[in-house]
N, CA, C and O of each residue as an XYZ file, in Angstrom:
772
protein
N       0.811     -1.208      0.000
C       0.000      0.000      0.000
C       0.850      1.265      0.000
O       0.395      2.331     -0.416
N       2.083      1.138      0.469
C       2.971      2.296      0.496
C       3.213      2.815     -0.922
O       3.286      4.024     -1.145
N       3.336      1.888     -1.880
C       3.585      2.290     -3.265
C       2.359      2.982     -3.859
O       2.488      3.932     -4.632
N       1.176      2.504     -3.495
C      -0.057      3.164     -3.939
C      -0.122      4.577     -3.365
O      -0.477      5.522     -4.070
N       0.212      4.716     -2.114
C       0.224      6.024     -1.462
C       1.177      6.986     -2.181
O       0.857      8.160     -2.370
N       2.344      6.480     -2.578
C       3.309      7.300     -3.321
C       2.704      7.820     -4.629
O       2.841      8.993     -4.977
N       2.033      6.916     -5.338
C       1.424      7.311     -6.613
C       0.318      8.334     -6.377
O       0.232      9.335     -7.089
N      -0.531      8.084     -5.374
C      -1.616      9.017     -5.074
C      -1.077     10.402     -4.732
O      -1.669     11.415     -5.107
N       0.051     10.443     -4.018
C       0.631     11.727     -3.621
C       1.274     12.461     -4.804
O       1.245     13.691     -4.860
N       1.849     11.715     -5.743
C       2.581     12.331     -6.852
C       1.746     12.584     -8.101
O       2.125     13.407     -8.934
N       0.623     11.895     -8.247
C      -0.142     11.977     -9.491
C      -0.660     13.392     -9.757
O      -1.337     13.997     -8.925
N      -0.324     13.889    -10.924
C      -0.836     15.174    -11.400
C      -1.459     14.926    -12.765
O      -0.755     14.664    -13.740
N      -2.755     15.008    -12.825
C      -3.473     14.839    -14.093
C      -4.355     16.069    -14.282
O      -5.541     16.041    -13.953
N      -3.778     17.147    -14.812
C      -4.543     18.392    -14.934
C      -5.681     18.271    -15.947
O      -5.673     17.412    -16.828
N      -6.633     19.139    -15.792
C      -7.781     19.180    -16.703
C      -7.393     20.011    -17.925
O      -7.634     21.217    -17.986
N      -6.785     19.324    -18.896
C      -6.292     20.012    -20.089
C      -7.267     19.955    -21.256
O      -7.035     20.592    -22.283
N      -8.341     19.210    -21.117
C      -9.354     19.127    -22.172
C     -10.353     20.266    -21.967
O     -10.548     20.740    -20.848
N     -10.980     20.697    -23.061
C     -11.956     21.782    -22.948
C     -13.187     21.462    -23.786
O     -13.074     21.107    -24.960
N     -14.347     21.588    -23.184
C     -15.612     21.380    -23.881
C     -16.091     22.742    -24.379
O     -16.533     23.587    -23.601
N     -15.994     22.931    -25.688
C     -16.383     24.217    -26.282
C     -17.871     24.517    -26.132
O     -18.263     25.669    -25.946
N     -18.688     23.484    -26.212
C     -20.131     23.699    -26.152
C     -20.570     24.145    -24.758
O     -21.281     25.140    -24.617
N     -20.144     23.406    -23.728
C     -20.569     23.720    -22.358
C     -19.596     24.640    -21.623
O     -19.890     25.105    -20.522
N     -18.458     24.899    -22.222
C     -17.476     25.851    -21.681
C     -16.919     25.430    -20.317
O     -17.026     26.170    -19.339
N     -16.324     24.234    -20.263
C     -15.658     23.821    -19.029
C     -14.447     22.955    -19.354
O     -14.368     22.341    -20.417
N     -13.506     22.921    -18.414
C     -12.313     22.088    -18.529
C     -12.593     20.743    -17.862
O     -13.381     20.646    -16.922
N     -11.927     19.714    -18.373
C     -12.070     18.385    -17.780
C     -10.835     17.557    -18.107
O     -10.015     17.950    -18.937
N     -10.708     16.404    -17.446
C      -9.657     15.460    -17.773
C     -10.313     14.197    -18.286
O     -11.419     13.852    -17.869
N      -9.654     13.521    -19.169
C     -10.178     12.274    -19.726
C      -9.485     11.082    -19.065
O      -8.506     11.241    -18.337
N     -10.003      9.908    -19.328
C      -9.372      8.670    -18.876
C      -7.947      8.600    -19.417
O      -7.018      8.231    -18.698
N      -7.784      8.955    -20.680
C      -6.466      8.913    -21.310
C      -5.488      9.853    -20.622
O      -4.307      9.529    -20.502
N      -5.959     11.016    -20.167
C      -5.099     11.960    -19.450
C      -4.583     11.341    -18.151
O      -3.407     11.478    -17.813
N      -5.464     10.667    -17.434
C      -5.073     10.022    -16.176
C      -4.060      8.914    -16.451
O      -3.048      8.806    -15.759
N      -4.338      8.089    -17.466
C      -3.428      6.989    -17.793
C      -2.047      7.504    -18.202
O      -1.027      6.938    -17.810
N      -2.021      8.562    -18.979
C      -0.748      9.132    -19.412
C       0.072      9.615    -18.217
O       1.289      9.434    -18.183
N      -0.586     10.221    -17.248
C       0.105     10.702    -16.049
C       0.523      9.541    -15.142
O       1.506      9.649    -14.409
N      -0.216      8.444    -15.191
C       0.070      7.291    -14.326
C       1.260      6.450    -14.798
O       1.997      5.910    -13.973
N       1.450      6.336    -16.089
C       2.462      5.403    -16.623
C       3.842      5.539    -15.983
O       4.389      4.533    -15.529
N       4.430      6.737    -15.925
C       5.761      6.825    -15.304
C       5.734      6.510    -13.804
O       6.696      5.959    -13.268
N       4.643      6.854    -13.134
C       4.548      6.580    -11.694
C       4.421      5.084    -11.424
O       5.005      4.570    -10.470
N       3.665      4.393    -12.259
C       3.544      2.938    -12.127
C       4.899      2.269    -12.365
O       5.281      1.350    -11.640
N       5.613      2.736    -13.380
C       6.932      2.170    -13.679
C       7.893      2.413    -12.514
O       8.651      1.525    -12.122
N       7.849      3.617    -11.977
C       8.709      3.988    -10.850
C       8.473      3.076     -9.637
O       9.410      2.739     -8.914
N       7.212      2.684     -9.426
C       6.852      1.857     -8.264
C       6.811      0.359     -8.593
O       6.495     -0.458     -7.728
N       7.126      0.001     -9.832
C       7.116     -1.398    -10.270
C       5.746     -2.028    -10.064
O       5.626     -3.114     -9.497
N       4.726     -1.340    -10.527
C       3.355     -1.823    -10.415
C       2.724     -1.915    -11.805
O       3.121     -1.214    -12.735
N       1.733     -2.797    -11.919
C       1.026     -3.015    -13.181
C      -0.448     -2.703    -12.959
O      -1.052     -3.186    -12.001
N      -1.025     -1.896    -13.846
C      -2.440     -1.558    -13.796
C      -3.155     -2.306    -14.918
O      -2.756     -2.223    -16.080
N      -4.209     -3.035    -14.566
C      -4.998     -3.770    -15.548
C      -6.416     -3.216    -15.527
O      -7.057     -3.154    -14.478
N      -6.899     -2.815    -16.707
C      -8.268     -2.309    -16.850
C      -9.097     -3.334    -17.609
O      -8.630     -3.945    -18.570
N     -10.332     -3.510    -17.162
C     -11.217     -4.473    -17.815
C     -12.640     -3.938    -17.765
O     -13.070     -3.366    -16.763
N     -13.361     -4.133    -18.861
C     -14.762     -3.720    -18.936
C     -15.653     -4.945    -19.083
O     -15.255     -5.968    -19.640
N     -16.853     -4.812    -18.575
C     -17.883     -5.818    -18.825
C     -19.212     -5.074    -18.955
O     -19.350     -3.932    -18.516
N     -20.166     -5.736    -19.556
C     -21.494     -5.151    -19.732
C     -22.445     -5.868    -18.782
O     -22.469     -7.098    -18.725
N     -23.228     -5.090    -18.036
C     -24.189     -5.673    -17.109
C     -25.580     -5.117    -17.394
O     -25.752     -3.926    -17.654
N     -26.548     -5.992    -17.340
C     -27.941     -5.598    -17.513
C     -28.553     -5.420    -16.133
O     -28.641     -6.369    -15.353
N     -28.972     -4.198    -15.840
C     -29.564     -3.876    -14.539
C     -30.894     -3.183    -14.802
O     -30.931     -2.082    -15.351
N     -31.961     -3.820    -14.417
C     -33.295     -3.256    -14.577
C     -33.544     -2.814    -16.012
O     -33.952     -1.677    -16.249
N     -33.309     -3.682    -16.947
C     -33.568     -3.454    -18.367
C     -32.715     -2.340    -18.983
O     -33.054     -1.825    -20.048
N     -31.626     -1.969    -18.334
C     -30.693     -0.974    -18.876
C     -29.302     -1.586    -18.855
O     -28.942     -2.322    -17.937
N     -28.535     -1.271    -19.875
C     -27.167     -1.777    -19.943
C     -26.199     -0.775    -19.324
O     -26.280      0.431    -19.556
N     -25.273     -1.323    -18.524
C     -24.235     -0.535    -17.880
C     -22.875     -1.112    -18.252
O     -22.716     -2.328    -18.352
N     -21.899     -0.239    -18.456
C     -20.526     -0.675    -18.603
C     -19.915     -0.642    -17.209
O     -19.947      0.380    -16.523
N     -19.362     -1.768    -16.806
C     -18.654     -1.840    -15.531
C     -17.166     -1.836    -15.841
O     -16.658     -2.757    -16.481
N     -16.472     -0.810    -15.391
C     -15.022     -0.724    -15.568
C     -14.361     -1.147    -14.266
O     -14.745     -0.696    -13.187
N     -13.374     -2.011    -14.375
C     -12.617     -2.448    -13.207
C     -11.148     -2.137    -13.425
O     -10.606     -2.362    -14.507
N     -10.511     -1.618    -12.388
C      -9.072     -1.372    -12.401
C      -8.465     -2.198    -11.278
O      -8.928     -2.156    -10.138
N      -7.431     -2.945    -11.613
C      -6.733     -3.754    -10.613
C      -5.259     -3.391    -10.664
O      -4.653     -3.317    -11.733
N      -4.700     -3.167     -9.490
C      -3.299     -2.789     -9.363
C      -2.529     -3.969     -8.783
O      -2.844     -4.457     -7.697
N      -1.500     -4.428     -9.530
C      -0.712     -5.587     -9.133
C       0.759     -5.211     -8.974
O       1.249     -4.261     -9.584
N       1.453     -5.995     -8.125
C       2.908     -5.889     -8.118
C       3.439     -6.819     -9.206
O       2.651     -7.456     -9.905
N       4.750     -6.908     -9.361
C       5.310     -7.698    -10.457
C       5.171     -9.210    -10.272
O       5.412     -9.971    -11.209
N       4.790     -9.645     -9.086
C       4.514    -11.069     -8.852
C       3.020    -11.361     -9.009
O       2.553    -12.437     -8.635
N       2.283    -10.415     -9.554
C       0.839    -10.495     -9.776
C       0.057    -10.632     -8.471
O      -1.011    -11.244     -8.441
N       0.586    -10.067     -7.413
C      -0.153     -9.985     -6.155
C      -1.020     -8.728     -6.230
O      -0.525     -7.632     -6.494
N      -2.315     -8.906     -5.994
C      -3.249     -7.783     -6.071
C      -2.993     -6.805     -4.928
O      -2.975     -7.196     -3.761
N      -2.799     -5.551     -5.264
C      -2.594     -4.493     -4.271
C      -3.946     -3.884     -3.888
O      -4.280     -3.778     -2.708
N      -4.712     -3.487     -4.904
C      -6.037     -2.905     -4.678
C      -6.833     -2.965     -5.985
O      -6.285     -3.211     -7.059
N      -8.125     -2.734     -5.859
C      -8.969     -2.697     -7.057
C     -10.066     -1.667     -6.862
O     -10.358     -1.242     -5.745
N     -10.659     -1.282     -7.968
C     -11.717     -0.279     -7.951
C     -12.627     -0.550     -9.141
O     -12.196     -1.117    -10.145
N     -13.888     -0.141     -9.022
C     -14.786     -0.279    -10.170
C     -15.746      0.904    -10.220
O     -15.983      1.581     -9.220
N     -16.285      1.131    -11.401
C     -17.276      2.189    -11.598
C     -18.190      1.763    -12.739
O     -17.803      0.974    -13.601
N     -19.395      2.292    -12.731
C     -20.397      1.969    -13.743
C     -20.786      3.220    -14.522
O     -20.779      4.331    -13.992
N     -21.125      3.015    -15.787
C     -21.692      4.086    -16.608
C     -22.789      3.461    -17.465
O     -22.603      2.394    -18.050
N     -23.902      4.121    -17.530
C     -25.043      3.586    -18.282
C     -24.888      3.876    -19.768
O     -24.527      4.982    -20.168
N     -25.166      2.865    -20.570
C     -25.184      3.058    -22.015
C     -26.552      3.606    -22.405
O     -27.585      3.032    -22.058
N     -26.548      4.698    -23.115
C     -27.794      5.221    -23.655
C     -28.185      4.364    -24.855
O     -27.323      3.874    -25.585
N     -29.474      4.189    -25.051
C     -29.918      3.391    -26.195
C     -29.534      4.064    -27.503
O     -29.102      3.404    -28.447
N     -29.693      5.362    -27.552
C     -29.270      6.133    -28.724
C     -28.645      7.417    -28.225
O     -28.976      7.922    -27.152
N     -27.744      7.925    -29.020
C     -27.123      9.193    -28.701
C     -26.868      9.889    -30.025
O     -26.260      9.317    -30.930
N     -27.328     11.104    -30.133
C     -27.232     11.847    -31.379
C     -25.787     11.868    -31.873
O     -24.868     12.123    -31.096
N     -25.589     11.605    -33.140
C     -24.305     11.645    -33.827
C     -23.362     10.500    -33.462
O     -22.216     10.501    -33.910
N     -23.801      9.521    -32.665
C     -22.917      8.411    -32.315
C     -23.479      7.089    -32.810
O     -24.688      6.862    -32.774
N     -22.581      6.214    -33.278
C     -22.960      4.852    -33.636
C     -22.921      3.996    -32.379
O     -22.398      4.419    -31.348
N     -23.475      2.791    -32.467
C     -23.550      1.902    -31.308
C     -22.219      1.666    -30.627
O     -22.127      1.742    -29.401
N     -21.172      1.377    -31.413
C     -19.854      1.106    -30.827
C     -19.293      2.347    -30.138
O     -18.586      2.229    -29.136
N     -19.598      3.533    -30.661
C     -19.124      4.768    -30.042
C     -19.828      5.026    -28.711
O     -19.240      5.591    -27.789
N     -21.094      4.607    -28.620
C     -21.831      4.752    -27.358
C     -21.173      3.883    -26.285
O     -20.967      4.330    -25.157
N     -20.843      2.635    -26.647
C     -20.175      1.738    -25.696
C     -18.822      2.295    -25.291
O     -18.474      2.293    -24.110
N     -18.048      2.778    -26.275
C     -16.726      3.330    -25.975
C     -16.847      4.537    -25.048
O     -16.072      4.679    -24.102
N     -17.806      5.390    -25.319
C     -18.013      6.583    -24.505
C     -18.338      6.199    -23.055
O     -17.790      6.776    -22.116
N     -19.222      5.230    -22.887
C     -19.578      4.761    -21.539
C     -18.377      4.123    -20.857
O     -18.142      4.335    -19.667
N     -17.623      3.346    -21.612
C     -16.429      2.696    -21.071
C     -15.412      3.730    -20.591
O     -14.881      3.620    -19.486
N     -15.147      4.720    -21.414
C     -14.180      5.756    -21.072
C     -14.612      6.508    -19.812
O     -13.792      6.807    -18.944
N     -15.902      6.809    -19.725
C     -16.444      7.528    -18.567
C     -16.314      6.684    -17.297
O     -15.884      7.181    -16.256
N     -16.688      5.405    -17.390
C     -16.600      4.517    -16.222
C     -15.147      4.336    -15.797
O     -14.839      4.364    -14.605
N     -14.253      4.149    -16.769
C     -12.829      3.983    -16.449
C     -12.258      5.236    -15.785
O     -11.467      5.147    -14.845
N     -12.664      6.394    -16.281
C     -12.181      7.654    -15.705
C     -12.499      7.722    -14.217
O     -11.636      8.065    -13.410
N     -13.733      7.396    -13.855
C     -14.108      7.470    -12.447
C     -13.520      6.331    -11.625
O     -13.220      6.502    -10.443
N     -13.359      5.194    -12.239
C     -12.712      4.074    -11.571
C     -11.274      4.462    -11.186
O     -10.855      4.253    -10.048
N     -10.540      5.016    -12.126
C      -9.170      5.457    -11.873
C      -9.133      6.644    -10.903
O      -8.256      6.726    -10.044
N     -10.078      7.543    -11.049
C     -10.124      8.711    -10.162
C     -10.277      8.290     -8.711
O      -9.640      8.858     -7.824
N     -11.126      7.288     -8.467
C     -11.323      6.825     -7.090
C     -10.103      6.073     -6.575
O      -9.717      6.240     -5.418
N      -9.493      5.252     -7.417
C      -8.335      4.486     -6.979
C      -7.156      5.395     -6.648
O      -6.460      5.190     -5.654
N      -6.940      6.406     -7.498
C      -5.748      7.233     -7.344
C      -6.050      8.616     -6.765
O      -5.195      9.501     -6.777
N      -7.267      8.792     -6.261
C      -7.678     10.008     -5.546
C      -7.536     11.287     -6.370
O      -7.091     12.316     -5.863
N      -7.914     11.211     -7.630
C      -7.970     12.427     -8.439
C      -9.110     13.293     -7.920
O     -10.065     12.771     -7.344
N      -9.030     14.560     -8.106
C     -10.026     15.472     -7.552
C     -11.233     15.636     -8.463
O     -11.678     16.759     -8.700
N     -11.767     14.541     -8.976
C     -12.916     14.649     -9.878
C     -14.207     15.030     -9.166
O     -15.234     15.222     -9.817
N     -14.175     15.139     -7.881
C     -15.382     15.586     -7.174
C     -15.637     17.036     -7.547
O     -16.754     17.526     -7.384
N     -14.618     17.733     -8.047
C     -14.773     19.112     -8.507
C     -14.552     19.103    -10.012
O     -13.794     19.916    -10.541
N     -15.197     18.207    -10.679
C     -15.040     18.063    -12.113
C     -16.218     18.708    -12.823
O     -17.162     19.179    -12.188
N     -16.153     18.723    -14.112
C     -17.192     19.348    -14.924
C     -18.568     18.768    -14.641
O     -19.578     19.462    -14.760
N     -18.605     17.484    -14.264
C     -19.893     16.857    -14.016
C     -20.596     17.457    -12.804
O     -21.813     17.337    -12.666
N     -19.837     18.097    -11.934
C     -20.459     18.675    -10.746
C     -20.402     20.192    -10.721
O     -21.037     20.814     -9.869
N     -19.648     20.809    -11.646
C     -19.507     22.265    -11.593
C     -19.842     22.942    -12.908
O     -19.343     24.036    -13.173
N     -20.651     22.343    -13.718
C     -21.013     22.973    -14.983
C     -21.730     24.291    -14.739
O     -22.358     24.489    -13.699
N     -21.630     25.178    -15.702
C     -22.155     26.523    -15.535
C     -23.673     26.605    -15.543
O     -24.240     27.655    -15.239
N     -24.330     25.514    -15.885
C     -25.788     25.564    -15.942
C     -26.430     25.225    -14.602
O     -27.624     24.932    -14.540
N     -25.640     25.263    -13.527
C     -26.189     24.924    -12.222
C     -27.343     25.860    -11.857
O     -27.350     27.032    -12.235
N     -28.292     25.337    -11.136
C     -29.477     26.092    -10.756
C     -29.162     26.949     -9.537
O     -28.532     26.484     -8.587
N     -29.601     28.193     -9.570
C     -29.406     29.064     -8.415
C     -30.257     28.554     -7.267
O     -31.366     28.054     -7.458
N     -29.706     28.694     -6.065
C     -30.420     28.253     -4.871
C     -31.680     29.091     -4.669
O     -31.611     30.285     -4.378
N     -32.796     28.461     -4.823
C     -34.061     29.117     -4.563
C     -34.876     28.198     -3.685
O     -34.702     26.980     -3.714
N     -35.744     28.766     -2.923
C     -36.630     27.967     -2.083
C     -37.712     27.371     -2.967
O     -38.812     27.911     -3.077
N     -37.383     26.247     -3.596
C     -38.315     25.560     -4.466
C     -38.784     24.293     -3.780
O     -38.043     23.674     -3.017
N     -39.997     23.922     -4.052
C     -40.490     22.673     -3.519
C     -39.780     21.532     -4.232
O     -39.592     21.566     -5.449
N     -39.387     20.520     -3.461
C     -38.693     19.372     -4.037
C     -39.641     18.577     -4.920
O     -40.829     18.433     -4.629
N     -39.074     18.064     -6.015
C     -39.844     17.202     -6.909
C     -39.913     15.797     -6.311
O     -39.124     15.446     -5.433
N     -40.855     15.007     -6.790
C     -40.974     13.626     -6.340
C     -39.905     12.779     -7.014
O     -39.677     12.896     -8.218
N     -39.263     11.940     -6.244
C     -38.254     11.009     -6.750
C     -38.949      9.986     -7.635
O     -39.945      9.385     -7.232
N     -38.415      9.783     -8.863
C     -39.062      8.865     -9.797
C     -38.052      7.888    -10.395
O     -36.881      7.886    -10.018
N     -38.515      7.060    -11.330
C     -37.661      6.037    -11.932
C     -36.451      6.638    -12.658
O     -35.368      6.053    -12.642
N     -36.629      7.784    -13.283
C     -35.519      8.422    -13.996
C     -34.396      8.796    -13.029
O     -33.224      8.531    -13.296
N     -34.763      9.411    -11.909
C     -33.746      9.755    -10.915
C     -33.135      8.492    -10.310
O     -31.937      8.448    -10.028
N     -33.957      7.475    -10.113
C     -33.457      6.220     -9.555
C     -32.345      5.657    -10.428
O     -31.324      5.201     -9.914
N     -32.535      5.684    -11.749
C     -31.511      5.181    -12.663
C     -30.196      5.942    -12.511
O     -29.123      5.343    -12.569
N     -30.274      7.256    -12.319
C     -29.039      8.022    -12.169
C     -28.354      7.739    -10.827
O     -27.129      7.812    -10.730
N     -29.134      7.418     -9.799
C     -28.556      7.097     -8.495
C     -27.916      5.714     -8.491
O     -26.982      5.474     -7.726
N     -28.401      4.793     -9.336
C     -27.886      3.418     -9.357
C     -26.387      3.420     -9.620
O     -25.645      2.703     -8.948
N     -25.925      4.219    -10.592
C     -24.501      4.281    -10.911
C     -23.689      4.656     -9.679
O     -22.670      4.035     -9.379
N     -24.145      5.659     -8.986
C     -23.437      6.144     -7.808
C     -23.359      5.055     -6.740
O     -22.299      4.823     -6.158
N     -24.477      4.395     -6.488
C     -24.514      3.356     -5.453
C     -23.644      2.172     -5.825
O     -22.899      1.664     -4.986
N     -23.726      1.722     -7.073
C     -22.961      0.562     -7.512
C     -21.463      0.856     -7.466
O     -20.670      0.014     -7.044
N     -21.088      2.042     -7.898
C     -19.674      2.379     -7.992
C     -19.010      2.460     -6.621
O     -17.870      2.026     -6.459
N     -19.695      2.999     -5.660
C     -19.110      3.176     -4.333
C     -19.071      1.873     -3.542
O     -18.151      1.665     -2.751
N     -20.031      1.008     -3.735
C     -20.156     -0.274     -3.040
C     -20.122     -0.131     -1.511
O     -19.790     -1.086     -0.810
N     -20.456      1.025     -1.006
C     -20.452      1.191      0.440
C     -21.737      1.855      0.915
O     -21.824      2.304      2.058
N     -22.723      1.917      0.046
C     -23.988      2.526      0.397
C     -24.844      1.526      1.153
O     -24.812      0.325      0.883
N     -25.596      2.033      2.087
C     -26.629      1.240      2.746
C     -27.964      1.802      2.275
O     -28.033      2.903      1.730
N     -28.998      1.043      2.490
C     -30.337      1.497      2.130
C     -30.627      2.822      2.830
O     -31.141      3.755      2.214
N     -30.297      2.901      4.114
C     -30.579      4.112      4.896
C     -29.807      5.319      4.348
O     -30.345      6.423      4.265
N     -28.549      5.098      3.978
C     -27.744      6.191      3.439
C     -28.295      6.641      2.078
O     -28.293      7.829      1.758
N     -28.762      5.680      1.295
C     -29.340      6.006     -0.011
C     -30.589      6.872      0.155
O     -30.746      7.877     -0.539
N     -31.467      6.488      1.065
C     -32.690      7.258      1.319
C     -32.333      8.672      1.805
O     -32.948      9.654      1.391
N     -31.349      8.755      2.674
C     -30.905     10.060      3.181
C     -30.407     10.945      2.029
O     -30.711     12.137      1.979
N     -29.641     10.351      1.104
C     -29.133     11.094     -0.050
C     -30.273     11.553     -0.958
O     -30.287     12.694     -1.421
N     -31.214     10.668     -1.205
C     -32.377     11.014     -2.044
C     -33.149     12.168     -1.427
O     -33.543     13.103     -2.126
N     -33.366     12.105     -0.121
C     -34.183     13.116      0.557
C     -33.526     14.499      0.574
O     -34.196     15.498      0.836
N     -32.230     14.561      0.299
C     -31.588     15.875      0.193
C     -32.149     16.652     -0.995
O     -32.215     17.881     -0.969
N     -32.557     15.916     -2.046
C     -32.946     16.562     -3.298
C     -34.408     16.339     -3.698
O     -34.967     17.120     -4.468
N     -35.022     15.278     -3.177
C     -36.359     14.898     -3.635
C     -37.260     14.502     -2.470
O     -36.804     14.181     -1.373
N     -38.560     14.539     -2.759
C     -39.528     13.887     -1.889
C     -39.615     12.448     -2.380
O     -39.502     12.196     -3.580
N     -39.814     11.504     -1.468
C     -39.845     10.106     -1.886
C     -41.082      9.420     -1.316
O     -41.355      9.497     -0.118
N     -41.815      8.758     -2.184
C     -43.047      8.072     -1.785
C     -42.721      6.713     -1.174
O     -41.603      6.216     -1.304
N     -43.712      6.118     -0.504
C     -43.539      4.780      0.071
C     -43.229      3.771     -1.029
O     -42.411      2.869     -0.848
N     -43.896      3.936     -2.175
C     -43.680      3.030     -3.301
C     -42.218      3.083     -3.776
O     -41.618      2.041     -4.042
N     -41.646      4.288     -3.882
C     -40.257      4.421     -4.326
C     -39.296      3.917     -3.249
O     -38.251      3.351     -3.571
N     -39.639      4.117     -1.969
C     -38.801      3.566     -0.891
C     -38.722      2.049     -1.019
O     -37.656      1.453     -0.863
N     -39.862      1.437     -1.304
C     -39.919     -0.011     -1.480
C     -39.069     -0.433     -2.677
O     -38.356     -1.434     -2.612
N     -39.143      0.329     -3.764
C     -38.369      0.033     -4.968
C     -36.865      0.114     -4.673
O     -36.096     -0.745     -5.104
N     -36.455      1.152     -3.938
C     -35.049      1.315     -3.586
C     -34.595      0.159     -2.701
O     -33.512     -0.394     -2.898
N     -35.420     -0.201     -1.733
C     -35.091     -1.321     -0.841
C     -34.926     -2.603     -1.649
O     -33.983     -3.362     -1.426
N     -35.840     -2.846     -2.588
C     -35.772     -4.050     -3.427
C     -34.505     -4.021     -4.282
O     -33.862     -5.052     -4.474
N     -34.150     -2.854     -4.789
C     -32.931     -2.715     -5.580
C     -31.711     -3.124     -4.753
O     -30.866     -3.887     -5.221
N     -31.625     -2.620     -3.541
C     -30.497     -2.970     -2.680
C     -30.484     -4.459     -2.380
O     -29.422     -5.081     -2.357
N     -31.657     -5.034     -2.150
C     -31.729     -6.471     -1.885
C     -31.330     -7.260     -3.128
O     -30.547     -8.206     -3.033
N     -31.865     -6.879     -4.305
C     -31.590     -7.599     -5.549
C     -30.143     -7.519     -5.969
O     -29.562     -8.517     -6.395
N     -29.558     -6.356     -5.855
C     -28.185     -6.163     -6.324
C     -27.150     -6.448     -5.246
O     -25.950     -6.400     -5.516
N     -27.588     -6.737     -4.053
C     -26.715     -7.030     -2.921
C     -25.659     -5.945     -2.731
O     -24.469     -6.218     -2.575
N     -26.140     -4.712     -2.751
C     -25.230     -3.574     -2.605
C     -24.980     -3.276     -1.119
O     -24.001     -2.622     -0.759
N     -25.873     -3.763     -0.281
C     -25.784     -3.408      1.145
C     -24.422     -3.799      1.704
O     -23.966     -4.931      1.539
N     -23.800     -2.865      2.352
C     -22.458     -3.081      2.927
C     -22.568     -4.021      4.118
O     -23.315     -3.761      5.061
N     -21.812     -5.123      4.064
C     -21.902     -6.084      5.173
C     -20.904     -5.796      6.259
O     -20.854     -6.514      7.258
């Protein structure tokens, strides 16, 4: 773990990419990998990335896994993240949709393993954020549930109670949706033991 700590302390993966349409800087999976290569070599470690496709509630998700090994193939640590594949995406072919989801999932998988500061990334600081107004919360629905699934699956440390608490920060939640969330946790065995 000492070698992982060294990499986490030294890794610099600046946000050198720029989205002209939404006007924000970001880093890509490739940017993180490029910054990691010399650090991995320095510490004599091997990073293996693997993707798989999972069907969750009639939606396809790309599951990206990163495993860090020493040169004797002893596992040091691992991390995973999920990204949902959209059925269609304007201007993209099917293979590009999968690649896009894979790249996104890998980016967050690596960010969590190597402690990149993606919590302050374009996904959370875009300029279209809503000004704080005293608005009544909307009801939590299936669409929001799908977006929360990625977060819960990726962290693997959520409990049903923590999930409900997170939902209630932003939405009102009905008994029916509470039951659905509980069933999701039971079905996917996400509950932290």
